N, C-alpha and C positions, 0 to 999 in steps of 0.2 A: 236470431234473426236471419235471415240467409243474406249475405254481402258480395255480391260479384266479385272478382278478383280485379278486376281493372276498373272500380266502379268511377263512372264522371265525374262525381263530387271529387274523388279521390287525386282523377289525375287535374284537373283544372285548381285543387290547393295546391299541388305542385306545379304546376307551371306559373300559378302567380307567384311564389316563393322564385322559381331559378329565375323567372323574368327579373322581379326586382332584385334580388343577388345580383344577375348579371349585370344592370344598369347602376346600382351602388358602387361594386366594385370597379368594372370598369371605368367610372367616374373618377374613385377614389386614385384608384394607379396611375390613373393620366395626371389625377393633380398633385399627388407626393412626387414624381417624377418630376413635375415643373417647377414643385417646389424646392426638390437638391436642387435640381439643376440650374435655377437661378444662384443657389447659395454658392455649388462650390464650382459650376461651370462642365459637370460631368453626373452619371448617374453611378458611384463605383459601386464594386460586386456586391458588398456587404449588404447596401440598401438592395438593391435588388434579390437578396438571399431573403432578407423582411419581407419585400413586398410578399414573394411566391409566396414563405410560410404561413403571412396573415390572412390571402387571399385563399389559400387551404384551411386554416384554420376557422376561419369564418364561418363554412358552411354547419359543422356542427353545433358550434355557439349559438347562429343564430336560428340553426334549425329548434336545439333545445330550450332557448329560450320566446320560442316562436315567434320572432321579432316582428314579419309582416305579416301576421293572424288581422283578419279580416276584423273580427270581432271585437278589435283594441280601437281608440280613436283615436286623432291625430296627439293631442297630449302626453298619455301611455303611450301611444306606438314609438314615440321620439323620445322615454324617457324611458323603455326599455330596450331600442336603439345604442342609448347613450349609455346602458349599462353593458349591452354585448357589446361596443367599439372598445369602451376602459376594462373591462375582462381580457379581449384580444390583445389591444395594448399591454397590459401589464403581464401577460405570456409573453411579448415580442419583448418585450425590453427584461423579460428574465433571459430570453436567450440572447438577445445581444449581449447581456454581461458575460451568460457560463460559455455559449459557444463561441462568441464573435468578441470575445476581450478584445485583443490585440487589435482586431481590425479600428478604424482612424472613423469612429463615430460619432459626434456632435452631441450633443446631451440637451441643448438648444433647438436644435433642427429636429432631433427626435419629436421633442414635445411639441411644435411647432408644425409637423406634419401631421401627426397625433390630431391637433386642432384643424389640421383644413382637409383633414381626411375625415372627420364626422362631418363639418361643414357639407360637403360636398355629397356625402349621403342625405342629410337632409334633403337635398337641392333635388336630390331626386324620388325619397320617399314621402314628400307634399303630394308633386301632382301624382305619382302613380297612386295612391293610398286612395286620392279623390276619384280618379279613372276606375278601381278596385269598387268604391263604393258605391258607384257610379251604376258597375254593372251587375254588381248585388242588386242594387234595386230591379233592375229592369229584370233582371234574374225570377225575384220575387213575386212579379207583377204574373210573369209569365208560368206561374207553375202553383197559381189558384189551386187547390186539389178538398177531393172528399176521398173516403174511406169508406168501402160498402164493407161491410161485417161491425157486430156490435161482439163480440169475442174480446177475451182479456186481452189478445193480443191484436185487436183490432184497437183499443184504448191502448197498450204501449206504444206500438206504431207510431198512433197519433202525439203522442210526448215527445218522441225520440223527431220526428219530423217538426215538430212548430219552432224550436229554436231557428231553421233555414228554412220551412217552407208553410206559408198561407193554408191551412188548414181549416174551414168549413168549418169539417164537422163528419159527423158519420150518417151512413143510409141504411137501414136494418132491412134483413133479408126478411123480416117474419111481423105482423101486422101485433102492435098492442105494446111495443118495446119504446119507452119513458128515456129519459137526460137524468145522468146521472150525478151529483150535484159536486162538483169539483172539477169534470170531466168534460171534453169536449161534447159539445150539443147532438144529440141524434135529429137530424134535420128533416128526413120524410121515411115513407120508405119504397120499397125498390122501384113500384111502380110509377112513380114521378121521378127518378133518376133523372130521365133525359128534358123534364122539364127544368129540373134545379141544372145541370149540366148549363143549357142554353139561358137562364135566365141569370144565375151569377156568374157567366166570363168564365165555368172552370177550365181549366187546362190540363188537369191530369187526374187521372182516378185511378187510388188504390183499390185492388179486389185482394182483403186481409177472411178469406174462407179455406174452410179445411179442404182436405186430397177427397174428401170421399162429395164434398158438390162440386165434385169437375162439371156434371151437365149442365146444372143453374151457372159457371161459369161459364162454360164455355157462351149460352144463352146472355148475360152480359155481354161479353166480347161479343159478340153479332151486333148486341143492340147499339152499341157504340161507334160504328165501323165507319159508319157517315157522317160523326161529328168530329171536330176539330181535338180532340183531346189524347192525350195520351193512357194508353191504360196499362197498368203495371200491376201484375200478380204476385203477392207476398205472402207464399202459400203459409198455413197454420199447420205446421206437424205437432200438435199437442204438449206431449210429454218425450217426445223421439227425442234423444240424445244426440247432439251434431258436433261432430268432431270435425276443425279447421271446413267446413264448411263453405262454398262456393259455388257463383253461375259461372257459366261458360259456353263454347257451342263444339259442337264435332260435327264440322263440315252442316252442314244445313239443318241440324239435329240441335235443341238447347239442351243442353244438359245440368242435371244440380247431382253435384257430388254434397252425399250425406257426410260421408265422413274419408276424410285422405289425410296422407301424414306433409307434412312439408319439404317433405323428401322426394314425395312425387309431384306437388304441385310448385315447390318451386325448389328444383332441381342443381341450381345456378348458385342461386344465394346456401344449400346444403353445401356445396362442395366448397365454397369460399367457408364456411363455417368448419367445417372437414379440417381444411388447410391450415386453416388459424387456432383450433384444438391444440391440430399435432405440433404446430409450432413454437406453440407456448408452452406446451409440456413439456419439450425437448430445452427448450431457454429455463424454464422453472426447474428442472430436474438437476440440470449445469451448475443454475447459481445456487440451489438448496441443498447440495451434495453435501458440505461439508456440516447446515445444521441438523440432513435426513443422519447423517453419519453420528453425530451427537446423539440423539434421540435412538438412532439405534442400540450403542453401546448403553444408553442409560436405560431401555427397555430388559437388554440382559443383565444386568445387574441387578434389577428389580427382583427379578423372580425368574426361577426356573423354565424354561421354554425356548420356544423360537422368537426371532425378531418379529417375523413378519405374522400376521396373520390373513388366512386365504377363507372365504365363504364362496357357496356359489349362490350368484344371482341371477334374477332376471337382467337379459338388456330388451337390445331390440328387440321388437316382434317373439318377444319372450324366450329368447335364446338364452339360455342359462350359462355365465362369462364365471369366471374365479377373480372376484375382487380382493384386491389389497390395500394392506391396513397394519399400521403399527398396531402390535398385541398389545395390548389395556388393560387384560385379566389373568387373573391365574389360571392357568392352566386345567380344568377339570371336567367330567363326562357332559358332552353336550348332547343326553338323548333326546331334548326336543329343543328347537332355537326358542330361547327368551330374551326379549327386551330388556336394556339397561333399565334400572330403575334410578329415582334418587336414592344416594346409599347402600349401593349394591353391594355386598360384602366379597364378590368377584374381582372386584376394580383394583386392580392396585395402585399404591400413592402417585407415580408416577403414569401410569394410566389414566390417573383421575388427569392428571393437569393438561397430560393428552389431548383426552375428549373434551375438558373445559375450553380449552384455545383450538380443537378440532385440528391439531398438528397429527392424529393420529390416522387421518383422512389420507397427508401427503401422499402417499405411494399408489396412490389413485391415477396419480399423473400417470404412471407406466400405462394402467391401463388405457388412459388419454394416447397414448403416444402408441399403442395398440391397436388404437380404433376399435376398440368394445364402450370404450365408453366417452363421453364430451366434456368436456370444463364445465357445461351448464347445461341440466336437463332436470326431469322426476330422477330424486335419489333412488338408488337401486334398493329395493328391500330383499331378505330375506326368503328365501323358496317359501318355505315355511309360512311367512306371514301372506306371502300373495293367494297359496291356495284358500287361506282361512279366511282375509276379505275379500279375495274375489267370488267367494261364494256369499257374502254375505249385503256387497255393496256395488248397487247397478254400475255396469261400465268400468269399473274398478282395474282391469287389465289394457284400458284404451292406454292407460300411462305408460304401457310398453311398445306403442307406435314408434318412438324416436331414441333414444342411444339416451341412455342413465348418464344423471351429472352429477361433478362433486360438488358442487354448489346447483339451485335451481329459486326458484318464484317461490315454492314456498318456504322454503327457508331465510328468505329476505324477507317474506312477511308474518315472521315470527311464527309457521307452524314446523316448530322441532322437537327433538326429546320423544317421550314417551307419548303413543297413541292408545292409552288405556281403555280408551270408547270409541264407537264406531264414528259417534260425533266427531272427535276430533281426524282419526281418520277420512272422514268425508272433507272434512275443511281442509285437510290437503292434497287432497283427491282432486276438488274445486281448483284449487291453484295451479295443479299439474296441467288439467284440462284446458286454464285459463292459458298459460304458457304454452302449448301446442298449438292453441286456435289464435294467437295473438303475433307466436314466432318472427324473431327480427334478428337480425345482427347486432343491431341498436341495440336491441332490449337484452341482447346475453352481454351488451357491453356491461347497460347499465347495473345486469342483475353482482355482473362480479365486481364491481365499484363499488356496490352496496355490501356487498359479502363479509367485507373484512369488518365492517361498523356492525354484523351481528354475531359476529365469534365469541360474544361473551356476553349471550343468552341465557337466563337463568332457567330455562327450560334445555340447559346441553348437560348430559352425563351421563 
């Protein structure tokens, strides 16, 4: 389904979060200052540092736990707020002990601040939550909708909309279409659309028809112009594979982006990703230098041959790059590229350990530092494998629209190891394309955090 890059519902959710967060943190900060000042007669530097860290740290914690999401009731919302606040307070206590151990911090006062801080947030949460509920109920009344079309996508659209929008049912474009059990009802045929809109006070009409019905779509739109109703066209692209799709506007012309990379759709964010990747790669190389030196020595002593193994693989936009790895196999004739298998006789004992723990991938930090790879992205496959699968799986090479990564969504989702069947590679491809379609810096961070817990997968060999 096409989603506008800055969809109004997304903007509203973001504004709701920030409005409640600003009120909560503002009152909490004022309360904290008042409590500390009342106890000490001033607000010392250490307490100010903790307040700043607390305000900044609350953003990712509250966002991750969906503290202000409207689907939670008052009770569950307050419990989630308490959980998020306790997690934040625990982190602040850790900072206070590790980094501000010599500062004049009173444990009893810190505990009092934590309690009053939560109460202050409750005072903002309850009335704001009530206002959000009122606004949501008003929006639902203003969004009574019907969907024109009875194709599979129309039913799928109804299922997606129903949790947020009152969808009365579907309008058939052909005679004789009946309702399906367990699905939204077919209300009427297209000839009675105007009567339905006026009689049931419909405020929004979704047109879920295929591109080849553009003449009928135009006629429907023209017939609704004189009614007080929003008209939204959700094109049915059938089996067409969409990649990072979005809707935008070029001057006065509406534009549907069917295939776009995050690099062109989010240039500022991808620049941030590039800087983050290279910075972390440089830090990791410096920190892991002793470990990598020990691994290099072990590889050299385990069997004759070079320490590093370089293999041509496809990078961003299909450009061939040389991917670095610690050599994990004995030197052998490589007339054709063959994936490693379980109990592969070519793998050395040291190499088996390196592959099992993914330590053989550490030299790819060099590729990241050179800008050829990213920390997170689709894993680079051998050129021969790409040629093989590219001829057999639809849109396989679309995974090359972004930089390959040391780890990726497919890897943390269990799609690791040998892909001896097309179905396994198809599953990995779907995860890679899902990553491209939903890419964000926060998604990268979550994948990086999950990666260490997947290093001992049974599928790694």
